[in-house]
MARBA-3410 file (N, C-alpha, C, O; in Angstrom, 1 decimal):
81
53.3,-20.1,156.9,54.0,-21.6,156.9,55.6,-21.1,156.0,55.7,-20.4,154.9 ~ 56.7,-21.7,156.9,58.0,-21.2,156.4,58.0,-22.3,155.0,57.3,-23.3,155.0 ~ 59.2,-21.7,153.7,59.3,-22.7,152.9,59.0,-24.1,153.1,58.1,-24.8,152.5 ~ 60.0,-24.4,154.0,60.5,-25.9,154.1,59.5,-26.6,155.4,59.7,-27.7,155.9 ~ 58.5,-25.7,155.9,57.6,-26.2,156.9,56.6,-27.2,156.8,56.0,-27.8,157.7
56.6,-27.4,155.5,55.6,-28.3,155.7,55.6,-30.1,155.0,54.9,-31.0,154.6 ~ 57.2,-29.8,155.3,57.9,-30.8,155.0,58.8,-31.9,156.2,59.3,-33.0,156.2 ~ 58.7,-30.6,157.1,59.4,-30.8,158.1,59.0,-31.8,159.2,57.7,-31.8,159.3 ~ 59.6,-32.6,160.1,59.2,-33.5,160.7,59.1,-32.7,162.4,59.5,-31.6,162.7 ~ 58.5,-33.7,163.2,58.2,-33.1,163.9,59.4,-32.4,165.1,59.2,-31.3,165.6
60.5,-33.2,165.3,62.0,-32.7,165.7,62.4,-31.7,165.2,63.2,-31.1,166.0 ~ 62.3,-31.2,164.1,62.5,-29.9,163.1,62.1,-28.9,163.7,62.8,-27.9,164.0 ~ 60.4,-29.3,164.0,59.9,-28.1,164.1,60.2,-27.7,165.7,60.4,-26.6,166.2 ~ 60.2,-29.0,166.4,60.2,-28.6,167.7,62.0,-27.9,168.0,62.4,-27.5,169.0 ~ 62.5,-28.0,167.2,64.1,-27.3,167.5,63.7,-26.3,167.1,63.6,-25.7,168.2
63.4,-25.4,166.1,63.1,-24.3,165.3,62.5,-23.7,166.7,63.1,-23.2,167.6 ~ 61.3,-24.0,166.7,60.3,-23.4,168.1,61.1,-22.7,169.1,61.2,-21.6,169.4 ~ 61.8,-24.2,169.7,62.5,-24.2,170.7,63.5,-23.1,170.5,63.6,-22.3,171.4 ~ 64.4,-23.0,169.5,65.3,-22.1,169.4,65.0,-20.7,169.2,65.9,-19.8,169.3 ~ 63.3,-20.4,168.8,63.2,-19.0,168.4,62.5,-18.5,170.2,62.6,-17.3,170.5
62.0,-19.4,170.9,61.8,-19.4,172.3,63.1,-18.8,173.2,63.1,-17.6,173.6 ~ 64.1,-19.6,173.4,65.6,-19.3,173.8,65.6,-18.0,173.3,65.6,-17.0,174.1 ~ 65.6,-18.0,172.2,66.2,-16.7,171.7,65.2,-15.7,172.5,65.6,-15.2,173.5 ~ 64.2,-15.4,172.1,63.5,-14.4,172.8,63.4,-14.4,174.0,63.2,-13.3,174.5 ~ 63.5,-15.3,174.7,63.6,-15.1,176.4,65.1,-14.8,176.5,65.3,-14.4,177.7
66.1,-14.9,175.9,67.5,-14.3,175.9,67.4,-12.8,175.6,68.0,-12.0,176.3 ~ 66.7,-12.3,174.7,66.5,-10.8,174.7,65.8,-10.1,175.4,65.8,-8.9,175.3 ~ 64.7,-10.8,176.4,63.8,-10.2,177.5,64.7,-10.2,178.5,64.6,-9.2,179.2 ~ 65.8,-11.0,178.9,66.8,-11.5,179.7,67.4,-9.8,179.9,67.3,-9.1,180.8 ~ 68.0,-9.6,178.9,69.0,-8.9,178.4,68.5,-7.3,178.8,69.1,-6.5,179.4
67.4,-7.2,178.3,66.6,-5.6,178.7,66.1,-5.6,180.2,66.0,-4.5,180.8 ~ 65.8,-7.1,181.2,65.6,-7.1,182.3,67.0,-6.9,182.9,67.0,-6.1,183.9 ~ 68.1,-7.3,182.5,69.4,-6.8,183.5,69.8,-5.2,183.1,70.2,-4.2,183.8 ~ 69.5,-5.2,181.8,69.8,-3.3,181.5,69.0,-2.6,182.6,69.6,-1.8,183.3 ~ 67.7,-2.9,182.5,66.8,-1.9,183.2,66.7,-2.5,185.2,65.8,-1.8,185.7
67.0,-3.0,185.6,67.5,-3.5,186.7,68.5,-3.5,187.0,68.4,-3.2,188.2 ~ 69.6,-3.8,186.8,71.2,-3.9,187.2,71.5,-5.0,188.5,72.5,-5.1,189.1 ~ 70.2,-5.7,188.8,70.6,-6.8,190.0,71.2,-8.2,189.3,71.0,-8.7,188.2 ~ 72.0,-8.5,190.3,72.6,-9.8,190.4,72.5,-10.8,189.9,73.3,-11.6,189.4 ~ 70.4,-10.7,190.1,69.9,-11.9,189.6,69.7,-11.9,188.2,70.1,-12.8,187.4
68.9,-10.5,187.8,68.9,-10.8,186.2,70.2,-10.6,185.4,70.5,-10.9,184.2 ~ 71.0,-10.0,186.2,72.4,-10.4,184.9,72.9,-11.8,184.8,73.3,-12.4,183.8 ~ 72.7,-12.5,186.4,72.8,-13.8,186.0,72.1,-14.7,185.3,72.6,-15.6,184.6 ~ 70.8,-14.4,185.6,69.9,-14.8,184.6,70.1,-14.6,182.8,69.8,-15.4,181.9 ~ 70.6,-13.5,182.7,70.7,-13.1,181.4,72.1,-14.1,181.0,71.8,-14.8,180.1
73.1,-14.2,181.4,74.3,-14.9,181.7,73.9,-16.5,181.4,74.5,-17.3,180.6 ~ 73.0,-16.7,182.1,72.8,-18.3,181.9,72.4,-18.3,180.5,73.0,-19.1,179.7 ~ 71.3,-17.4,179.9,71.2,-17.5,178.6,72.5,-17.8,177.6,72.8,-18.8,177.0 ~ 73.2,-16.7,177.8,74.1,-16.9,177.2,75.0,-18.2,176.9,75.3,-18.6,175.8 ~ 75.2,-18.6,178.1,75.5,-20.4,178.0,74.4,-21.3,177.2,74.8,-22.2,176.5
73.1,-21.2,177.4,72.6,-21.9,176.7,72.4,-21.9,175.4,72.4,-22.8,174.6 ~ 72.3,-20.4,174.9,72.6,-20.6,173.4,73.7,-20.5,172.6,73.7,-20.3,171.4 ~ 74.7,-20.7,173.4,76.0,-20.8,173.1,76.1,-22.4,173.0,76.9,-23.0,172.3 ~ 75.4,-22.8,173.6,75.7,-24.5,173.9,75.1,-25.2,172.7,75.6,-26.1,172.1 ~ 73.6,-24.4,172.4,73.0,-24.9,171.2,73.8,-24.7,170.0,73.8,-25.6,169.2
74.6,-23.5,169.8,74.9,-23.1,168.8,76.1,-24.0,168.4,76.3,-24.2,167.2 ~ 76.9,-24.7,169.5,77.9,-25.4,169.2,77.6,-27.0,169.0,78.2,-27.8,168.3 ~ 76.6,-27.3,169.7,76.0,-28.9,169.4,75.1,-28.9,168.0,74.5,-29.9,167.5 ~ 75.0,-27.7,167.6,74.3,-27.5,166.1,75.3,-27.9,165.2,75.1,-28.9,164.5 ~ 76.3,-27.3,165.1,77.6,-27.2,164.6,78.0,-28.6,164.3,78.1,-29.3,163.2
78.0,-28.8,165.8,78.7,-30.4,165.7,78.0,-31.8,165.0,78.5,-32.9,164.7 ~ 76.4,-31.3,165.0,75.7,-32.6,164.6,75.4,-31.9,163.2,74.6,-32.5,162.5 ~ 76.0,-30.6,162.5,75.8,-30.5,161.0,74.4,-30.1,161.1,73.7,-30.3,160.1 ~ 73.8,-29.6,162.0,72.4,-28.8,162.1,72.6,-27.3,161.6,73.4,-26.5,162.1 ~ 71.7,-26.8,160.3,72.3,-25.5,160.5,71.5,-24.3,161.2,70.3,-24.5,161.4
72.1,-23.2,161.5,71.6,-22.3,162.5,70.2,-22.1,162.2,69.3,-22.1,163.0 ~ 70.0,-21.8,160.9,68.4,-21.3,160.7,67.8,-22.1,160.8,66.7,-21.8,161.3 ~ 68.0,-23.3,160.6,66.7,-24.6,161.1,66.6,-24.3,162.7,65.6,-24.8,163.2 ~ 67.2,-23.7,163.6,67.2,-23.7,165.0,66.8,-22.5,165.5,66.8,-22.3,166.8 ~ 66.3,-21.6,164.7,66.2,-19.8,164.7,67.4,-19.4,165.4,67.3,-18.5,166.2
68.2,-19.8,165.2,69.4,-19.3,166.5,70.5,-18.3,165.3,71.4,-17.7,165.8 ~ 70.3,-18.3,163.8,71.5,-17.5,163.0,71.0,-16.1,163.2,69.9,-15.5,163.6 ~ 72.4,-15.7,162.7,72.3,-14.0,163.3,72.4,-13.8,164.4,72.6,-12.6,164.5 ~ 72.2,-14.5,165.6,72.4,-14.3,166.8,73.9,-14.8,167.6,74.3,-16.0,167.8 ~ 74.6,-13.6,168.0,75.8,-13.7,168.4,75.9,-13.6,170.1,76.2,-12.5,170.6
75.8,-14.8,170.8,75.6,-14.6,172.3,76.7,-13.5,172.8,76.3,-12.5,173.4 ~ 77.7,-13.6,172.5,79.0,-13.1,172.7,78.5,-11.4,172.5,78.7,-10.6,173.3 ~ 78.1,-11.1,171.5,77.7,-9.5,171.6,76.5,-9.3,172.3,76.6,-8.5,173.2 ~ 75.2,-10.1,171.9,73.9,-9.8,172.4,73.6,-10.0,173.5,72.5,-9.7,173.8 ~ 74.4,-10.8,174.5,74.0,-11.2,175.8,75.0,-10.9,176.4,75.6,-11.9,176.9
75.7,-9.6,176.7,77.2,-9.3,177.6,77.0,-7.9,177.8,77.8,-7.2,178.5
END
């Protein structure tokens, strides 16, 4: 269990888990795009770029630290292009 997890609300746990899963799928989409070079795979990866970017922007706007969403140390501009 993470240090703050025992006192986390359901919403906080949901956001952390969702961020982790989105990040994991984004990395997988980059690998698929690199392997297949198909237009679909590249578009799929770029869709994750948009989603991760939006999640990070909204977290900043609402004052939510990116580590709380498991989206810290992940730069979609360098990781998903």
